[in-house]
DRENTORKOL-3810 file (N, C-alpha, C; in nm, 4 decimals):
REM DRENTORKOL-3810
@n.u->0.9071; n.v->0.1007; n.w->1.5104; ca.u->1.0160; ca.v->0.1479; ca.w->1.4276; c.u->1.0403; c.v->0.2937; c.w->1.4613
@n.u->1.1648; n.v->0.3275; n.w->1.4730; ca.u->1.2028; ca.v->0.4657; ca.w->1.5025; c.u->1.2048; c.v->0.5493; c.w->1.3748
@n.u->1.1699; n.v->0.6745; n.w->1.3886; ca.u->1.1774; ca.v->0.7691; ca.w->1.2795; c.u->1.3239; c.v->0.7823; c.w->1.2368
@n.u->1.3489; n.v->0.7785; n.w->1.1083; ca.u->1.4852; ca.v->0.7843; ca.w->1.0549; c.u->1.5533; c.v->0.9169; c.w->1.0873
@n.u->1.4789; n.v->1.0244; n.w->1.0883; ca.u->1.5358; ca.v->1.1582; ca.w->1.1048; c.u->1.5253; c.v->1.2112; c.w->1.2475
@n.u->1.4310; n.v->1.1584; n.w->1.3221; ca.u->1.4110; ca.v->1.1977; ca.w->1.4615; c.u->1.3971; c.v->1.0711; c.w->1.5449
@n.u->1.5102; n.v->1.0108; n.w->1.5855; ca.u->1.5079; ca.v->0.8797; ca.w->1.6524; c.u->1.4255; c.v->0.8740; c.w->1.7812
@n.u->1.3933; n.v->0.9872; n.w->1.8375; ca.u->1.3106; ca.v->0.9857; ca.w->1.9583; c.u->1.1624; c.v->0.9672; c.w->1.9261
@n.u->1.1273; n.v->0.9755; n.w->1.7980; ca.u->0.9887; ca.v->0.9578; ca.w->1.7554; c.u->0.9691; c.v->0.8204; c.w->1.6938
@n.u->0.8514; n.v->0.7645; n.w->1.7147; ca.u->0.8141; ca.v->0.6354; ca.w->1.6576; c.u->0.7315; c.v->0.6570; c.w->1.5314
@n.u->0.7442; n.v->0.5641; n.w->1.4374; ca.u->0.6540; ca.v->0.5613; ca.w->1.3225; c.u->0.5175; c.v->0.5172; c.w->1.3761
@n.u->0.4121; n.v->0.5858; n.w->1.3352; ca.u->0.2780; ca.v->0.5533; ca.w->1.3822; c.u->0.1977; c.v->0.4822; c.w->1.2733
@n.u->0.0886; n.v->0.4204; n.w->1.3135; ca.u->0.0047; ca.v->0.3506; ca.w->1.2162; c.u->-0.0517; c.v->0.4482; c.w->1.1131
@n.u->-0.0813; n.v->0.5698; n.w->1.1525; ca.u->-0.1297; ca.v->0.6692; ca.w->1.0563; c.u->-0.0264; c.v->0.6983; c.w->0.9485
@n.u->0.1021; n.v->0.6921; n.w->0.9841; ca.u->0.2087; ca.v->0.7125; ca.w->0.8856; c.u->0.2066; c.v->0.6009; c.w->0.7821
@n.u->0.1878; n.v->0.4783; n.w->0.8282; ca.u->0.1808; ca.v->0.3628; ca.w->0.7384; c.u->0.0565; c.v->0.3755; c.w->0.6491
@n.u->-0.0540; n.v->0.4145; n.w->0.7065; ca.u->-0.1777; ca.v->0.4320; ca.w->0.6305; c.u->-0.1574; c.v->0.5328; c.w->0.5174
@n.u->-0.0947; n.v->0.6445; n.w->0.5484; ca.u->-0.0711; ca.v->0.7466; ca.w->0.4465; c.u->0.0173; c.v->0.6917; c.w->0.3342
@n.u->0.1219; n.v->0.6197; n.w->0.3692; ca.u->0.2125; ca.v->0.5651; ca.w->0.2681; c.u->0.1390; c.v->0.4616; c.w->0.1822
@n.u->0.0562; n.v->0.3781; n.w->0.2435; ca.u->-0.0237; ca.v->0.2807; ca.w->0.1670; c.u->-0.1191; c.v->0.3516; c.w->0.0713
@n.u->-0.1791; n.v->0.4584; n.w->0.1174; ca.u->-0.2683; ca.v->0.5391; ca.w->0.0344; c.u->-0.1929; c.v->0.5964; c.w->-0.0852
@n.u->-0.0732; n.v->0.6486; n.w->-0.0610; ca.u->0.0040; ca.v->0.7073; ca.w->-0.1700; c.u->0.0550; c.v->0.6006; c.w->-0.2664
@n.u->0.0920; n.v->0.4845; n.w->-0.2156; ca.u->0.1326; ca.v->0.3737; ca.w->-0.3031; c.u->0.0175; c.v->0.3411; c.w->-0.3981
@n.u->-0.1020; n.v->0.3336; n.w->-0.3432; ca.u->-0.2208; ca.v->0.3035; ca.w->-0.4242; c.u->-0.2445; c.v->0.4116; c.w->-0.5287
@n.u->-0.2328; n.v->0.5363; n.w->-0.4902; ca.u->-0.2547; ca.v->0.6478; ca.w->-0.5841; c.u->-0.1545; c.v->0.6438; c.w->-0.6989
@n.u->-0.0273; n.v->0.6267; n.w->-0.6648; ca.u->0.0769; ca.v->0.6257; ca.w->-0.7678; c.u->0.0586; c.v->0.5042; c.w->-0.8590
@n.u->0.0284; n.v->0.3893; n.w->-0.8009; ca.u->0.0081; ca.v->0.2682; ca.w->-0.8806; c.u->-0.1074; c.v->0.2871; c.w->-0.9791
@n.u->-0.2156; n.v->0.3440; n.w->-0.9334; ca.u->-0.3308; ca.v->0.3660; ca.w->-1.0216; c.u->-0.2964; c.v->0.4646; c.w->-1.1328
@n.u->-0.2332; n.v->0.5724; n.w->-1.0959; ca.u->-0.2001; ca.v->0.6746; ca.w->-1.1952; c.u->-0.1033; c.v->0.6227; c.w->-1.3008
@n.u->-0.0068; n.v->0.5416; n.w->-1.2588; ca.u->0.0962; ca.v->0.4936; ca.w->-1.3501; c.u->0.0626; c.v->0.3563; c.w->-1.4096
@n.u->-0.0572; n.v->0.3058; n.w->-1.3791; ca.u->-0.1018; ca.v->0.1757; ca.w->-1.4307; c.u->-0.0014; c.v->0.0653; c.w->-1.3983
@n.u->0.0355; n.v->0.0613; n.w->-1.2712; ca.u->0.1290; ca.v->-0.0391; ca.w->-1.2220; c.u->0.0649; c.v->-0.1108; c.w->-1.1037
@n.u->0.1195; n.v->-0.2262; n.w->-1.0714; ca.u->0.0774; ca.v->-0.2965; ca.w->-0.9503; c.u->0.1435; c.v->-0.2298; c.w->-0.8302
@n.u->0.0790; n.v->-0.2390; n.w->-0.7151; ca.u->0.1337; ca.v->-0.1799; ca.w->-0.5928; c.u->0.2737; c.v->-0.2324; c.w->-0.5637
@n.u->0.2956; n.v->-0.3619; n.w->-0.5854; ca.u->0.4276; ca.v->-0.4214; ca.w->-0.5594; c.u->0.5348; c.v->-0.3540; c.w->-0.6448
@n.u->0.5011; n.v->-0.3168; n.w->-0.7668; ca.u->0.5980; ca.v->-0.2486; ca.w->-0.8531; c.u->0.6438; c.v->-0.1180; c.w->-0.7893
@n.u->0.5483; n.v->-0.0431; n.w->-0.7351; ca.u->0.5807; ca.v->0.0863; ca.w->-0.6733; c.u->0.6670; c.v->0.0647; c.w->-0.5501
@n.u->0.6277; n.v->-0.0286; n.w->-0.4655; ca.u->0.7022; ca.v->-0.0576; ca.w->-0.3434; c.u->0.8451; c.v->-0.1011; c.w->-0.3767
@n.u->0.8601; n.v->-0.1854; n.w->-0.4774; ca.u->0.9923; ca.v->-0.2368; ca.w->-0.5127; c.u->1.0814; c.v->-0.1303; c.w->-0.5758
@n.u->1.0226; n.v->-0.0388; n.w->-0.6511; ca.u->1.1010; ca.v->0.0718; ca.w->-0.7072; c.u->1.1489; c.v->0.1629; c.w->-0.5940
@n.u->1.0625; n.v->0.1894; n.w->-0.4978; ca.u->1.0996; ca.v->0.2770; ca.w->-0.3861; c.u->1.2045; c.v->0.2099; c.w->-0.2982
@n.u->1.1840; n.v->0.0862; n.w->-0.2624; ca.u->1.2812; ca.v->0.0129; ca.w->-0.1807; c.u->1.2647; c.v->0.0372; c.w->-0.0315
@n.u->1.3232; n.v->-0.0516; n.w->0.0468; ca.u->1.3093; ca.v->-0.0522; ca.w->0.1924; c.u->1.3627; c.v->0.0756; c.w->0.2584
@n.u->1.4822; n.v->0.1170; n.w->0.2210; ca.u->1.5419; ca.v->0.2357; ca.w->0.2851; c.u->1.4611; c.v->0.3618; c.w->0.2573
@n.u->1.4174; n.v->0.3765; n.w->0.1329; ca.u->1.3365; ca.v->0.4937; ca.w->0.0986; c.u->1.1978; c.v->0.4866; c.w->0.1630
@n.u->1.1448; n.v->0.3659; n.w->0.1789; ca.u->1.0176; ca.v->0.3521; ca.w->0.2513; c.u->1.0339; c.v->0.4011; c.w->0.3942
@n.u->1.1459; n.v->0.3673; n.w->0.4564; ca.u->1.1726; ca.v->0.4144; ca.w->0.5925; c.u->1.1759; c.v->0.5676; c.w->0.5949
@n.u->1.2407; n.v->0.6263; n.w->0.4944; ca.u->1.2434; ca.v->0.7729; ca.w->0.4850; c.u->1.1024; c.v->0.8288; c.w->0.4692
@n.u->1.0242; n.v->0.7705; n.w->0.3768; ca.u->0.8885; ca.v->0.8196; ca.w->0.3527; c.u->0.7990; c.v->0.8030; c.w->0.4752
@n.u->0.8133; n.v->0.6919; n.w->0.5450; ca.u->0.7384; ca.v->0.6731; ca.w->0.6701; c.u->0.7784; c.v->0.7789; c.w->0.7725
@n.u->0.9049; n.v->0.8156; n.w->0.7738; ca.u->0.9549; ca.v->0.9131; ca.w->0.8709; c.u->0.9073; c.v->1.0546; c.w->0.8423
@n.u->0.8754; n.v->1.0827; n.w->0.7174; ca.u->0.8274; ca.v->1.2176; ca.w->0.6832; c.u->0.6781; c.v->1.2194; c.w->0.6495
@n.u->0.6102; n.v->1.1076; n.w->0.6703; ca.u->0.4675; ca.v->1.0977; ca.w->0.6365; c.u->0.3841; c.v->1.2007; c.w->0.7109
@n.u->0.4210; n.v->1.2309; n.w->0.8357; ca.u->0.3429; ca.v->1.3273; ca.w->0.9127; c.u->0.3500; c.v->1.4674; c.w->0.8524
@n.u->0.4496; n.v->1.4946; n.w->0.7697; ca.u->0.4596; ca.v->1.6215; ca.w->0.6984; c.u->0.3971; c.v->1.6081; c.w->0.5595
@n.u->0.4254; n.v->1.4969; n.w->0.4919; ca.u->0.3737; ca.v->1.4767; ca.w->0.3556; c.u->0.2215; c.v->1.4765; c.w->0.3496
@n.u->0.1563; n.v->1.4293; n.w->0.4557; ca.u->0.0095; ca.v->1.4230; ca.w->0.4498; c.u->-0.0538; c.v->1.5613; c.w->0.4436
@n.u->0.0226; n.v->1.6652; n.w->0.4735; ca.u->-0.0276; ca.v->1.8027; ca.w->0.4640; c.u->-0.0174; c.v->1.8572; c.w->0.3212
@n.u->0.0571; n.v->1.7880; n.w->0.2380; ca.u->0.0766; ca.v->1.8304; ca.w->0.0993; c.u->-0.0415; c.v->1.7862; c.w->0.0135
@n.u->-0.0543; n.v->1.8476; n.w->-0.1015; ca.u->-0.1529; ca.v->1.8043; ca.w->-0.1995; c.u->-0.1107; c.v->1.6651; c.w->-0.2481
@n.u->-0.1996; n.v->1.5654; n.w->-0.2395; ca.u->-0.1619; ca.v->1.4293; ca.w->-0.2814; c.u->-0.1127; c.v->1.4211; c.w->-0.4260
@n.u->-0.1659; n.v->1.5042; n.w->-0.5137; ca.u->-0.1190; ca.v->1.5032; ca.w->-0.6527; c.u->0.0256; c.v->1.5494; c.w->-0.6619
@n.u->0.0638; n.v->1.6457; n.w->-0.5775; ca.u->0.2028; ca.v->1.6913; ca.w->-0.5751; c.u->0.2943; c.v->1.5818; c.w->-0.5210
@n.u->0.2476; n.v->1.5086; n.w->-0.4202; ca.u->0.3263; ca.v->1.3979; ca.w->-0.3665; c.u->0.3423; c.v->1.2901; c.w->-0.4735
@n.u->0.2355; n.v->1.2595; n.w->-0.5455; ca.u->0.2438; ca.v->1.1639; ca.w->-0.6570; c.u->0.3500; c.v->1.2089; c.w->-0.7575
@n.u->0.3407; n.v->1.3357; n.w->-0.7994; ca.u->0.4361; ca.v->1.3887; ca.w->-0.8971; c.u->0.5796; c.v->1.3738; c.w->-0.8468
@n.u->0.6010; n.v->1.4060; n.w->-0.7200; ca.u->0.7351; ca.v->1.3965; ca.w->-0.6610; c.u->0.7857; c.v->1.2528; c.w->-0.6615
@n.u->0.7015; n.v->1.1589; n.w->-0.6190; ca.u->0.7423; ca.v->1.0184; ca.w->-0.6153; c.u->0.7741; c.v->0.9676; c.w->-0.7561
@n.u->0.6880; n.v->0.9994; n.w->-0.8509; ca.u->0.7066; ca.v->0.9520; ca.w->-0.9889; c.u->0.8388; c.v->1.0049; c.w->-1.0448
@n.u->0.8655; n.v->1.1315; n.w->-1.0241; ca.u->0.9896; ca.v->1.1911; ca.w->-1.0751; c.u->1.1115; c.v->1.1407; c.w->-0.9983
@n.u->1.1049; n.v->1.1452; n.w->-0.8666; ca.u->1.2213; ca.v->1.1086; ca.w->-0.7830; c.u->1.2606; c.v->0.9619; c.w->-0.7986
@n.u->1.1624; n.v->0.8737; n.w->-0.8055; ca.u->1.1914; ca.v->0.7305; ca.w->-0.8138; c.u->1.1905; c.v->0.6777; c.w->-0.9569
@n.u->1.1659; n.v->0.7657; n.w->-1.0537; ca.u->1.1684; ca.v->0.7253; ca.w->-1.1937; c.u->1.0656; c.v->0.6179; c.w->-1.2266
@n.u->0.9455; n.v->0.6327; n.w->-1.1727; ca.u->0.8408; ca.v->0.5327; ca.w->-1.1929; c.u->0.7859; c.v->0.5453; c.w->-1.3342
@n.u->0.7927; n.v->0.4353; n.w->-1.4067; ca.u->0.7491; ca.v->0.4314; ca.w->-1.5461; c.u->0.6049; c.v->0.3818; c.w->-1.5556
@n.u->0.5380; n.v->0.4245; n.w->-1.6592; ca.u->0.4003; ca.v->0.3822; ca.w->-1.6848; c.u->0.3978; c.v->0.2348; c.w->-1.7251
@n.u->0.2992; n.v->0.1632; n.w->-1.6728; ca.u->0.2828; ca.v->0.0221; ca.w->-1.7047; c.u->0.1534; c.v->-0.0018; c.w->-1.7804
@n.u->0.1041; n.v->-0.1238; n.w->-1.7725; ca.u->-0.0193; ca.v->-0.1564; ca.w->-1.8457; c.u->-0.1224; c.v->-0.2272; c.w->-1.7581
@n.u->-0.1087; n.v->-0.2159; n.w->-1.6259; ca.u->-0.2065; ca.v->-0.2772; ca.w->-1.5358; c.u->-0.3050; c.v->-0.1696; c.w->-1.4907
@n.u->-0.4314; n.v->-0.1929; n.w->-1.5169; ca.u->-0.5340; ca.v->-0.0962; ca.w->-1.4781; c.u->-0.6291; c.v->-0.1616; c.w->-1.3792
@n.u->-0.6179; n.v->-0.1226; n.w->-1.2537; ca.u->-0.6995; ca.v->-0.1813; ca.w->-1.1474; c.u->-0.8480; c.v->-0.1534; c.w->-1.1694
@n.u->-0.8792; n.v->-0.0511; n.w->-1.2480; ca.u->-1.0193; ca.v->-0.0170; ca.w->-1.2715; c.u->-1.0797; c.v->-0.0942; c.w->-1.3891
@n.u->-1.0027; n.v->-0.1803; n.w->-1.4520; ca.u->-1.0528; ca.v->-0.2627; ca.w->-1.5617; c.u->-1.1278; c.v->-0.3812; c.w->-1.5010
@n.u->-1.2562; n.v->-0.3599; n.w->-1.4774; ca.u->-1.3395; ca.v->-0.4588; ca.w->-1.4085; c.u->-1.4626; c.v->-0.4924; c.w->-1.4930
@n.u->-1.5262; n.v->-0.6003; n.w->-1.4570; ca.u->-1.6524; ca.v->-0.6382; ca.w->-1.5195; c.u->-1.7624; c.v->-0.5532; c.w->-1.4543
@n.u->-1.8193; n.v->-0.4628; n.w->-1.5296; ca.u->-1.9190; ca.v->-0.3690; ca.w->-1.4757; c.u->-2.0478; c.v->-0.4384; c.w->-1.4315
@n.u->-2.0685; n.v->-0.5609; n.w->-1.4725; ca.u->-2.1845; ca.v->-0.6359; ca.w->-1.4236; c.u->-2.1600; c.v->-0.6873; c.w->-1.2821
@n.u->-2.0346; n.v->-0.7020; n.w->-1.2464; ca.u->-1.9996; ca.v->-0.7494; ca.w->-1.1123; c.u->-1.9650; c.v->-0.6362; c.w->-1.0167
@n.u->-1.9139; n.v->-0.5276; n.w->-1.0701; ca.u->-1.8610; ca.v->-0.4193; ca.w->-0.9866; c.u->-1.9339; c.v->-0.2901; c.w->-1.0195
@n.u->-2.0065; n.v->-0.2389; n.w->-0.9220; ca.u->-2.0770; ca.v->-0.1126; ca.w->-0.9447; c.u->-1.9923; c.v->0.0066; c.w->-0.9025
@n.u->-1.9018; n.v->-0.0161; n.w->-0.8095; ca.u->-1.8184; ca.v->0.0934; ca.w->-0.7599; c.u->-1.6808; c.v->0.0402; c.w->-0.7216
@n.u->-1.5785; n.v->0.1012; n.w->-0.7768; ca.u->-1.4405; ca.v->0.0633; ca.w->-0.7457; c.u->-1.4013; c.v->0.1317; c.w->-0.6151
@n.u->-1.3364; n.v->0.0588; n.w->-0.5240; ca.u->-1.2954; ca.v->0.1228; ca.w->-0.3986; c.u->-1.1942; c.v->0.2339; c.w->-0.4262
@n.u->-1.1968; n.v->0.3350; n.w->-0.3434; ca.u->-1.1057; ca.v->0.4477; ca.w->-0.3602; c.u->-0.9654; c.v->0.4098; c.w->-0.3145
@n.u->-0.8695; n.v->0.4914; n.w->-0.3526; ca.u->-0.7309; ca.v->0.4712; ca.w->-0.3076; c.u->-0.7243; c.v->0.4824; c.w->-0.1551
@n.u->-0.8030; n.v->0.5699; n.w->-0.0973; ca.u->-0.8064; ca.v->0.5841; ca.w->0.0487; c.u->-0.8580; c.v->0.4562; c.w->0.1147
@n.u->-0.9631; n.v->0.3987; n.w->0.0584; ca.u->-1.0171; ca.v->0.2739; ca.w->0.1136; c.u->-0.9159; c.v->0.1605; c.w->0.1023
@n.u->-0.8488; n.v->0.1507; n.w->-0.0117; ca.u->-0.7512; ca.v->0.0432; ca.w->-0.0297; c.u->-0.6267; c.v->0.0673; c.w->0.0549
@n.u->-0.5924; n.v->0.1928; n.w->0.0776; ca.u->-0.4815; ca.v->0.2216; ca.w->0.1687; c.u->-0.5111; c.v->0.1672; c.w->0.3072
@n.u->-0.6349; n.v->0.1785; n.w->0.3499; ca.u->-0.6752; ca.v->0.1270; ca.w->0.4815; c.u->-0.6730; c.v->-0.0257; c.w->0.4833
@n.u->-0.7162; n.v->-0.0897; n.w->0.3744; ca.u->-0.7123; ca.v->-0.2365; ca.w->0.3660; c.u->-0.5690; c.v->-0.2846; c.w->0.3855
@n.u->-0.4759; n.v->-0.2230; n.w->0.3138; ca.u->-0.3362; ca.v->-0.2660; ca.w->0.3233; c.u->-0.2732; c.v->-0.2282; c.w->0.4574
@n.u->-0.3075; n.v->-0.1125; n.w->0.5101; ca.u->-0.2583; ca.v->-0.0726; ca.w->0.6425; c.u->-0.2988; c.v->-0.1760; c.w->0.7475
@n.u->-0.4234; n.v->-0.2169; n.w->0.7447; ca.u->-0.4712; ca.v->-0.3168; ca.w->0.8417; c.u->-0.4012; c.v->-0.4508; c.w->0.8233
@n.u->-0.3836; n.v->-0.4919; n.w->0.6969; ca.u->-0.3161; ca.v->-0.6185; ca.w->0.6716; c.u->-0.1718; c.v->-0.6143; c.w->0.7220
@n.u->-0.1054; n.v->-0.5039; n.w->0.7017; ca.u->0.0323; ca.v->-0.4883; ca.w->0.7500; c.u->0.0370; c.v->-0.5023; c.w->0.9015
@n.u->-0.0505; n.v->-0.4333; n.w->0.9716; ca.u->-0.0474; ca.v->-0.4383; ca.w->1.1177; c.u->-0.1055; c.v->-0.5679; c.w->1.1742
@n.u->-0.1928; n.v->-0.6328; n.w->1.1000; ca.u->-0.2459; ca.v->-0.7620; ca.w->1.1442; c.u->-0.1449; c.v->-0.8748; c.w->1.1275
@n.u->-0.0431; n.v->-0.8542; n.w->1.0429; ca.u->0.0527; ca.v->-0.9612; ca.w->1.0152; c.u->0.1967; c.v->-0.9272; c.w->1.0535
@n.u->0.2196; n.v->-0.8071; n.w->1.1058; ca.u->0.3571; ca.v->-0.7666; ca.w->1.1374; c.u->0.4160; c.v->-0.8579; c.w->1.2450
@n.u->0.5413; n.v->-0.8930; n.w->1.2260; ca.u->0.6123; ca.v->-0.9804; ca.w->1.3188; c.u->0.6937; c.v->-0.8953; c.w->1.4166
@n.u->0.7198; n.v->-0.9453; n.w->1.5353; ca.u->0.7915; ca.v->-0.8655; ca.w->1.6359; c.u->0.9272; c.v->-0.8129; c.w->1.5891
@n.u->0.9972; n.v->-0.8878; n.w->1.5075; ca.u->1.1305; ca.v->-0.8458; ca.w->1.4636; c.u->1.1276; c.v->-0.7565; c.w->1.3394
@n.u->1.0102; n.v->-0.7368; n.w->1.2811; ca.u->0.9962; ca.v->-0.6590; ca.w->1.1581; c.u->0.9773; c.v->-0.5111; c.w->1.1855
@n.u->1.0290; n.v->-0.4300; n.w->1.0954; ca.u->0.9956; ca.v->-0.2885; ca.w->1.0960; c.u->0.8736; c.v->-0.2686; c.w->1.0067
@n.u->0.8149; n.v->-0.1525; n.w->1.0140; ca.u->0.7006; ca.v->-0.1226; ca.w->0.9283; c.u->0.7411; c.v->-0.1260; c.w->0.7809
@n.u->0.8617; n.v->-0.0776; n.w->0.7507; ca.u->0.9093; ca.v->-0.0805; ca.w->0.6113; c.u->0.9239; c.v->-0.2249; c.w->0.5633
@n.u->0.9780; n.v->-0.3126; n.w->0.6483; ca.u->0.9893; ca.v->-0.4544; ca.w->0.6125; c.u->0.8515; c.v->-0.5151; c.w->0.5878
@n.u->0.7570; n.v->-0.4827; n.w->0.6748; ca.u->0.6218; ca.v->-0.5389; ca.w->0.6630; c.u->0.5536; c.v->-0.4901; c.w->0.5357
@n.u->0.5735; n.v->-0.3651; n.w->0.4990; ca.u->0.5172; ca.v->-0.3134; ca.w->0.3736; c.u->0.5738; c.v->-0.3915; c.w->0.2557
@n.u->0.7039; n.v->-0.4108; n.w->0.2542; ca.u->0.7676; ca.v->-0.4864; ca.w->0.1454; c.u->0.7116; c.v->-0.6287; c.w->0.1393
@n.u->0.6990; n.v->-0.6922; n.w->0.2538; ca.u->0.6513; ca.v->-0.8311; ca.w->0.2596; c.u->0.5077; c.v->-0.8427; c.w->0.2108
@n.u->0.4211; n.v->-0.7586; n.w->0.2625; ca.u->0.2785; ca.v->-0.7684; ca.w->0.2283; c.u->0.2548; c.v->-0.7374; c.w->0.0814
@n.u->0.3092; n.v->-0.6279; n.w->0.0324; ca.u->0.2829; ca.v->-0.5904; ca.w->-0.1065; c.u->0.3439; c.v->-0.6875; c.w->-0.2071
@n.u->0.4418; n.v->-0.7657; n.w->-0.1657; ca.u->0.5028; ca.v->-0.8634; ca.w->-0.2560; c.u->0.4426; c.v->-1.0025; c.w->-0.2413
@n.u->0.3378; n.v->-1.0160; n.w->-0.1623; ca.u->0.2724; ca.v->-1.1451; ca.w->-0.1449; c.u->0.1691; c.v->-1.1667; c.w->-0.2564
@n.u->0.1505; n.v->-1.2922; n.w->-0.2929; ca.u->0.0539; ca.v->-1.3279; ca.w->-0.3983; c.u->-0.0890; c.v->-1.2872; c.w->-0.3646
@n.u->-0.1203; n.v->-1.2738; n.w->-0.2374; ca.u->-0.2573; ca.v->-1.2394; ca.w->-0.1980; c.u->-0.3007; c.v->-1.1041; c.w->-0.2538
@n.u->-0.2036; n.v->-1.0175; n.w->-0.2836; ca.u->-0.2377; ca.v->-0.8846; ca.w->-0.3353; c.u->-0.3076; c.v->-0.8919; c.w->-0.4707
@n.u->-0.2738; n.v->-0.9907; n.w->-0.5520; ca.u->-0.3420; ca.v->-1.0019; ca.w->-0.6812; c.u->-0.4894; c.v->-1.0356; c.w->-0.6626
@n.u->-0.5221; n.v->-1.1023; n.w->-0.5526; ca.u->-0.6628; ca.v->-1.1325; ca.w->-0.5216; c.u->-0.7298; c.v->-1.0088; c.w->-0.4615
@n.u->-0.6635; n.v->-0.9449; n.w->-0.3678; ca.u->-0.7203; ca.v->-0.8247; ca.w->-0.3040; c.u->-0.7457; c.v->-0.7163; c.w->-0.4084
@n.u->-0.6544; n.v->-0.7019; n.w->-0.5033; ca.u->-0.6667; ca.v->-0.5962; ca.w->-0.6043; c.u->-0.7539; c.v->-0.6347; c.w->-0.7234
@n.u->-0.8129; n.v->-0.7536; n.w->-0.7211; ca.u->-0.9075; ca.v->-0.7945; ca.w->-0.8237; c.u->-1.0468; c.v->-0.7564; c.w->-0.7727
@n.u->-1.0963; n.v->-0.6438; n.w->-0.8173; ca.u->-1.2236; ca.v->-0.5929; ca.w->-0.7664; c.u->-1.3446; c.v->-0.6677; c.w->-0.8219
@n.u->-1.3218; n.v->-0.7640; n.w->-0.9118; ca.u->-1.4302; ca.v->-0.8499; ca.w->-0.9579; c.u->-1.4712; c.v->-0.9496; c.w->-0.8497
@n.u->-1.3878; n.v->-0.9675; n.w->-0.7511; ca.u->-1.4232; ca.v->-1.0518; ca.w->-0.6367; c.u->-1.4323; c.v->-0.9616; c.w->-0.5129
@n.u->-1.4693; n.v->-1.0162; n.w->-0.4033; ca.u->-1.4953; ca.v->-0.9315; ca.w->-0.2856; c.u->-1.3864; c.v->-0.9394; c.w->-0.1794
@n.u->-1.2684; n.v->-0.9884; n.w->-0.2141; ca.u->-1.1638; ca.v->-1.0067; ca.w->-0.1127; c.u->-1.1310; c.v->-0.8759; c.w->-0.0402
@n.u->-1.1194; n.v->-0.7660; n.w->-0.1144; ca.u->-1.0855; ca.v->-0.6377; ca.w->-0.0526; c.u->-1.1917; c.v->-0.5914; c.w->0.0472
@n.u->-1.3121; n.v->-0.6416; n.w->0.0302; ca.u->-1.4261; ca.v->-0.5991; ca.w->0.1098; c.u->-1.4441; c.v->-0.6815; c.w->0.2371
@n.u->-1.3686; n.v->-0.7892; n.w->0.2490; ca.u->-1.3794; ca.v->-0.8767; ca.w->0.3661; c.u->-1.3285; c.v->-0.8047; c.w->0.4912
@n.u->-1.3771; n.v->-0.8448; n.w->0.6082; ca.u->-1.3239; ca.v->-0.7865; ca.w->0.7328; c.u->-1.1733; c.v->-0.8122; c.w->0.7430
@n.u->-1.1042; n.v->-0.7245; n.w->0.8115; ca.u->-0.9585; ca.v->-0.7336; ca.w->0.8167; c.u->-0.9095; c.v->-0.8660; c.w->0.8740
@n.u->-0.9817; n.v->-0.9234; n.w->0.9705; ca.u->-0.9362; ca.v->-1.0502; ca.w->1.0268; c.u->-0.9471; c.v->-1.1636; c.w->0.9251
@n.u->-1.0430; n.v->-1.1552; n.w->0.8330; ca.u->-1.0574; ca.v->-1.2567; ca.w->0.7283; c.u->-0.9422; c.v->-1.2439; c.w->0.6280
@n.u->-0.9080; n.v->-1.1211; n.w->0.5924; ca.u->-0.7965; ca.v->-1.0991; ca.w->0.5006; c.u->-0.6658; c.v->-1.1457; c.w->0.5649
@n.u->-0.6460; n.v->-1.1156; n.w->0.6921; ca.u->-0.5240; ca.v->-1.1595; ca.w->0.7622; c.u->-0.5176; c.v->-1.3118; c.w->0.7687
@n.u->-0.6289; n.v->-1.3754; n.w->0.7980; ca.u->-0.6312; ca.v->-1.5218; ca.w->0.8029; c.u->-0.6001; c.v->-1.5798; c.w->0.6653
@n.u->-0.6551; n.v->-1.5216; n.w->0.5607; ca.u->-0.6260; ca.v->-1.5672; ca.w->0.4246; c.u->-0.4773; c.v->-1.5487; c.w->0.3933
@n.u->-0.4203; n.v->-1.4391; n.w->0.4403; ca.u->-0.2770; ca.v->-1.4162; ca.w->0.4201; c.u->-0.1963; c.v->-1.5297; c.w->0.4841
@n.u->-0.2252; n.v->-1.5605; n.w->0.6091; ca.u->-0.1524; ca.v->-1.6661; ca.w->0.6805; c.u->-0.1790; c.v->-1.8045; c.w->0.6206
@n.u->-0.2985; n.v->-1.8240; n.w->0.5664; ca.u->-0.3345; ca.v->-1.9536; ca.w->0.5074; c.u->-0.2852; c.v->-1.9695; c.w->0.3643
@n.u->-0.2289; n.v->-1.8635; n.w->0.3079; ca.u->-0.1792; ca.v->-1.8717; ca.w->0.1718; c.u->-0.2821; c.v->-1.8397; c.w->0.0651
@n.u->-0.3950; n.v->-1.7816; n.w->0.1037; ca.u->-0.4955; ca.v->-1.7410; ca.w->0.0070; c.u->-0.6359; c.v->-1.7571; c.w->0.0596
@n.u->-0.7296; n.v->-1.7119; n.w->-0.0197; ca.u->-0.8723; ca.v->-1.7238; ca.w->0.0130; c.u->-0.9216; c.v->-1.8598; c.w->-0.0368
@n.u->-0.9900; n.v->-1.9340; n.w->0.0482; ca.u->-1.0410; ca.v->-2.0653; ca.w->0.0088; c.u->-1.1882; c.v->-2.0755; c.w->0.0344
END
């Protein structure tokens, strides 16, 4: 995918990773599902954010969160990813770790005709995310090829 503002530059995997990380941060802070954040932002704005990710990653992540919440009018929800059974979960994965899980899933499943923004929309809106984001199970912890296979198979079996 070409950079929206500098067509001679390509969007890189690190740009996607940063955007996935920020989606996770905003979702956690606003108690929303990742798909909610992606859908509020939309495909065109995702393309813009991917195009400026190489600059945004130099900013304080809390400032980027504040900007996204204000600019996109993201409202507080009632989903708390950290609401887990403490007998099953000793440590919740960080937003950085989950950003990497989603980055890998996006690149493991991207289709030749898809842009990175399209792939982000597709992956985050898939039912598999409710399993990956359920930290009471170990889906998020599986190797990336297992998660990709589960995605293609329609779930973990």
